[in-house]
Backbone as CSV, one residue per row, in Angstrom:
resi,resn,N_x,N_y,N_z,CA_x,CA_y,CA_z,C_x,C_y,C_z
1,MET,-187.194,184.028,95.074,-186.957,182.977,96.013,-187.769,181.862,95.402
2,GLY,-187.135,180.596,95.557,-187.947,179.398,95.003,-188.765,178.817,95.992
3,PHE,-189.569,177.678,95.656,-190.410,177.026,96.556,-189.800,176.473,97.857
4,VAL,-188.610,175.632,97.527,-187.994,175.060,98.602,-187.300,176.070,99.531
5,ASP,-186.726,177.122,99.001,-186.164,178.163,99.774,-187.140,178.934,100.555
6,SER,-188.444,179.102,100.099,-189.480,179.709,100.878,-190.022,178.894,102.114
7,ILE,-189.956,177.537,101.990,-190.342,176.764,102.825,-189.329,176.723,104.006
8,LYS,-187.955,176.599,103.593,-186.904,176.748,104.583,-186.933,178.132,105.324
9,ALA,-187.205,179.197,104.704,-187.180,180.480,105.250,-188.334,180.606,106.178
10,GLY,-189.594,179.942,105.879,-190.628,179.986,106.657,-190.450,179.314,108.015
11,PHE,-189.795,178.217,108.052,-189.485,177.505,109.187,-188.271,178.130,109.971
12,SER,-187.213,178.514,109.339,-186.081,179.080,110.038,-186.331,180.502,110.647
13,LYS,-187.274,181.267,110.061,-187.668,182.580,110.529,-188.985,182.481,111.102
14,TYR,-189.364,181.418,111.837,-190.734,181.264,112.387,-191.082,182.216,113.354
15,VAL,-190.127,182.949,114.155,-190.721,183.812,115.133,-189.961,185.278,114.726
16,ASP,-189.666,185.361,113.482,-189.151,186.653,112.972,-190.364,187.639,112.528
17,PHE,-190.686,188.506,113.388,-191.787,189.372,113.176,-191.299,190.846,112.701
18,GLY,-189.976,190.953,112.516,-189.492,192.266,112.395,-188.821,192.660,111.112
19,THR,-188.672,191.562,110.177,-188.123,191.870,108.832,-189.109,191.769,107.818
20,ARG,-188.591,191.817,106.608,-189.525,191.663,105.321,-189.453,190.404,104.644
21,SER,-190.521,189.985,103.965,-190.510,188.874,103.182,-191.033,189.191,101.669
22,SER,-190.580,188.757,100.752,-190.957,188.959,99.375,-192.284,188.346,98.974
23,ARG,-192.833,188.744,97.817,-194.092,188.133,97.421,-193.989,186.546,97.182
24,SER,-192.897,186.199,96.545,-192.653,184.847,96.147,-192.606,184.076,97.521
25,GLU,-191.908,184.480,98.528,-191.651,183.887,99.678,-192.939,183.635,100.311
26,TYR,-193.861,184.621,100.454,-195.273,184.539,101.052,-196.095,183.487,100.135
27,TRP,-196.240,183.682,98.934,-197.047,182.760,98.132,-196.632,181.323,97.959
28,TYR,-195.287,181.071,97.953,-194.829,179.691,97.971,-195.104,179.192,99.331
29,TRP,-194.885,179.903,100.422,-195.248,179.301,101.771,-196.729,178.946,101.857
30,THR,-197.664,179.857,101.358,-199.057,179.483,101.328,-199.373,178.349,100.464
31,LEU,-198.766,178.116,99.253,-198.978,177.000,98.549,-198.501,175.847,99.172
32,PHE,-197.429,175.855,99.888,-196.928,174.596,100.552,-197.928,174.275,101.626
33,VAL,-198.433,175.187,102.397,-199.362,174.841,103.479,-200.566,174.242,103.034
34,VAL,-201.182,174.898,101.912,-202.477,174.325,101.351,-202.193,172.866,100.794
35,LEU,-201.065,172.787,99.977,-201.083,171.384,99.381,-200.620,170.426,100.542
36,ALA,-199.877,170.705,101.529,-199.404,169.831,102.657,-200.851,169.497,103.585
37,THR,-201.603,170.417,103.679,-202.883,170.250,104.411,-203.856,169.319,103.828
38,LEU,-203.907,169.639,102.458,-204.872,168.671,101.634,-204.394,167.334,101.593
39,ALA,-203.057,167.187,101.435,-202.529,165.714,101.318,-202.642,165.059,102.677
40,LEU,-202.428,165.641,103.900,-202.551,165.211,105.104,-203.929,164.910,105.505
41,THR,-204.811,165.765,105.103,-206.264,165.464,105.255,-206.726,164.165,104.496
42,LEU,-206.220,163.970,103.415,-206.653,162.748,102.753,-206.168,161.605,103.346
43,ILE,-204.835,161.665,103.762,-204.221,160.631,104.602,-205.085,160.361,105.863
44,ASP,-205.457,161.372,106.586,-206.321,161.291,107.863,-207.536,160.576,107.532
45,ILE,-208.252,161.000,106.297,-209.512,160.332,106.020,-209.351,158.716,105.666
46,ALA,-208.243,158.517,104.960,-207.911,157.070,104.675,-207.693,156.268,105.941
47,ILE,-206.981,156.845,106.887,-206.557,156.016,108.025,-207.594,156.177,109.191
48,LEU,-208.020,157.332,109.501,-208.884,157.493,110.653,-210.342,157.522,110.244
49,GLY,-210.742,157.745,109.064,-212.105,157.919,108.706,-212.464,159.461,108.738
50,VAL,-213.702,159.658,108.309,-214.222,160.986,108.108,-214.470,161.722,109.479
51,ASP,-214.904,160.926,110.548,-215.104,161.431,111.761,-214.004,161.522,112.783
52,HIS,-212.830,161.903,112.396,-211.786,161.985,113.299,-211.708,163.276,114.045
53,ILE,-211.148,163.128,115.163,-211.075,164.409,116.115,-209.910,165.117,115.862
54,ALA,-208.761,164.512,115.764,-207.469,165.163,115.633,-206.526,164.277,114.899
55,GLY,-205.990,164.694,113.725,-205.092,163.855,112.934,-203.879,164.594,112.603
56,ILE,-203.177,164.035,111.592,-201.943,164.601,111.204,-202.062,165.993,110.739
57,ALA,-203.215,166.211,109.822,-203.469,167.504,109.308,-203.635,168.502,110.306
58,ASP,-204.390,168.232,111.481,-204.527,169.229,112.558,-203.073,169.558,113.205
59,LEU,-202.363,168.491,113.434,-201.072,168.881,114.030,-200.132,169.628,113.154
60,PHE,-200.287,169.324,111.769,-199.598,170.168,110.887,-199.999,171.714,110.861
61,GLY,-201.291,171.804,110.999,-201.868,173.164,111.064,-201.412,173.970,112.358
62,LEU,-201.277,173.267,113.445,-200.746,173.847,114.590,-199.312,174.208,114.508
63,ALA,-198.428,173.223,113.869,-197.093,173.494,113.636,-196.849,174.716,112.732
64,THR,-197.712,174.877,111.818,-197.322,175.978,110.720,-198.210,177.338,111.060
65,LEU,-198.815,177.254,112.278,-199.631,178.509,112.541,-198.851,179.702,112.861
66,VAL,-197.878,179.521,113.640,-197.111,180.748,113.954,-196.070,181.190,112.808
67,PRO,-195.435,180.237,112.147,-194.738,180.435,110.940,-195.577,181.122,109.905
68,GLY,-196.836,180.820,109.717,-197.743,181.454,108.776,-198.000,182.911,109.144
69,ILE,-198.371,183.168,110.346,-198.555,184.413,110.808,-197.255,185.358,110.687
70,ALA,-196.132,184.788,110.923,-194.965,185.421,110.786,-194.643,185.994,109.346
71,VAL,-194.764,184.919,108.543,-194.670,185.211,107.080,-195.535,186.185,106.584
72,GLY,-196.691,186.359,107.128,-197.843,187.314,106.695,-197.421,188.766,107.149
73,VAL,-196.861,188.730,108.499,-196.408,190.009,108.951,-195.267,190.515,108.343
74,ARG,-194.396,189.649,107.965,-193.157,190.130,107.210,-193.493,190.604,105.791
75,ARG,-194.547,190.061,105.246,-195.109,190.408,103.889,-195.688,191.840,104.035
76,LEU,-196.457,192.116,105.048,-197.024,193.444,105.262,-195.789,194.384,105.461
77,HIS,-194.739,193.953,106.082,-193.694,194.880,106.416,-192.975,195.174,105.023
78,ASP,-192.916,194.274,104.145,-192.426,194.639,102.852,-193.159,195.709,102.173
79,TYR,-194.458,195.713,102.282,-195.316,196.737,101.799,-195.363,198.016,102.737
80,ASP,-194.517,198.052,103.689,-194.384,199.190,104.593,-195.731,199.434,105.515
81,LYS,-196.356,198.307,105.881,-197.509,198.242,106.762,-197.132,197.629,108.068
82,SER,-197.742,198.008,109.063,-197.498,197.354,110.373,-198.083,195.916,110.324
83,GLY,-197.526,195.131,111.121,-197.820,193.726,111.225,-199.283,193.673,111.887
84,TRP,-199.695,194.557,112.688,-201.026,194.703,113.192,-202.170,194.601,112.321
85,TRP,-201.878,194.908,111.089,-202.830,194.826,110.014,-203.344,193.506,109.772
86,MET,-202.482,192.414,110.272,-202.913,191.057,109.980,-204.128,190.727,110.795
87,LEU,-204.551,191.709,111.799,-205.807,191.522,112.429,-206.945,191.579,111.648
88,LEU,-206.835,192.164,110.359,-207.952,192.269,109.445,-208.398,190.870,108.985
89,CYS,-207.679,189.759,109.233,-208.177,188.509,108.875,-209.414,188.229,109.708
90,PHE,-209.600,188.827,110.787,-210.934,188.574,111.611,-212.066,189.321,111.035
91,VAL,-211.884,190.180,110.141,-213.166,190.902,109.532,-213.397,190.095,108.256
92,PRO,-214.570,189.318,108.237,-214.868,188.470,107.223,-214.990,189.318,105.806
93,ILE,-214.559,188.687,104.718,-214.585,189.034,103.464,-213.815,190.368,103.140
94,ILE,-214.141,191.537,103.778,-213.578,192.703,103.508,-212.017,192.760,103.922
95,GLY,-211.949,192.213,105.102,-210.583,192.074,105.535,-209.757,191.329,104.840
96,TRP,-210.292,190.164,104.460,-209.395,189.236,103.642,-209.177,189.859,102.255
97,ILE,-210.073,190.490,101.614,-209.737,191.109,100.284,-208.680,192.138,100.553
98,VAL,-208.734,192.984,101.560,-207.662,193.966,101.789,-206.249,193.311,102.010
99,LEU,-206.333,192.310,102.666,-204.936,191.636,102.994,-204.419,191.002,101.678
100,ILE,-205.357,190.335,101.071,-204.872,189.675,99.710,-204.514,190.811,98.859
101,TYR,-205.045,191.877,98.755,-204.563,193.051,97.885,-203.171,193.497,98.242
102,TRP,-202.963,193.498,99.463,-201.646,194.040,99.966,-200.624,192.921,99.691
103,PHE,-200.991,191.708,99.878,-200.077,190.609,99.776,-199.574,190.382,98.334
104,VAL,-200.442,190.884,97.257,-200.068,190.649,95.882,-199.317,191.910,95.303
105,GLN,-199.199,192.968,96.163,-198.729,194.200,95.711,-197.111,194.048,95.808
106,LYS,-196.357,194.842,94.939,-195.027,194.853,95.027,-194.550,195.616,96.163
107,GLY,-193.603,195.104,96.887,-193.110,195.807,98.109,-192.383,196.929,97.793
108,THR,-192.044,197.866,98.799,-191.300,199.082,98.585,-189.796,198.759,98.161
109,ASP,-189.490,199.587,97.300,-188.142,199.454,96.734,-187.044,199.968,97.669
110,GLY,-185.963,199.220,97.847,-184.848,199.754,98.741,-185.498,199.553,100.190
111,ASN,-184.689,200.186,101.087,-184.945,199.999,102.492,-186.206,200.721,102.928
112,ASN,-186.891,200.182,104.005,-187.969,200.889,104.593,-187.756,200.797,106.133
113,ARG,-188.721,201.127,106.858,-188.607,201.203,108.387,-188.438,199.882,108.926
114,PHE,-188.812,198.810,108.054,-188.742,197.294,108.499,-187.438,196.659,108.097
115,GLY,-186.510,197.335,107.362,-185.339,196.692,106.914,-185.022,196.691,105.527
116,ALA,-184.006,196.041,105.153,-183.470,195.927,103.763,-184.579,195.299,102.759
117,ASP,-184.425,195.582,101.480,-185.263,194.939,100.522,-184.936,193.417,100.492
118,PRO,-185.869,192.549,100.553,-185.662,191.038,100.406,-185.208,190.602,99.108
119,LEU,-185.392,191.389,98.108,-185.094,191.009,96.736,-183.538,191.403,96.430
120,THR,-183.042,192.127,97.361,-181.549,192.578,96.989,-180.468,191.685,97.733
């Protein structure tokens, strides 16, 4: 899945917590969110100054929060893990390392309990 397709899928499946996402979909979505947040933060600083309370980047963060959680849950489903494992993000460092490890792993081949292989 390409960069633009991943962004489209992220927004079109923003409340889909039951299927699977490929590695490319997850990482392209993450790259999009990081780059857009960085660009919008720079725009906020240029327009509002450093001491702003809420700007465009903050609104973008709110708009992409649920789709980001959903794509993470779908990525865990591709690895045949429950979406509840996303709660590891609240465990500093160790939880993040475990999640990143799972996110970079190849998903299960063929169907699993969460649906069909996203690469087929």
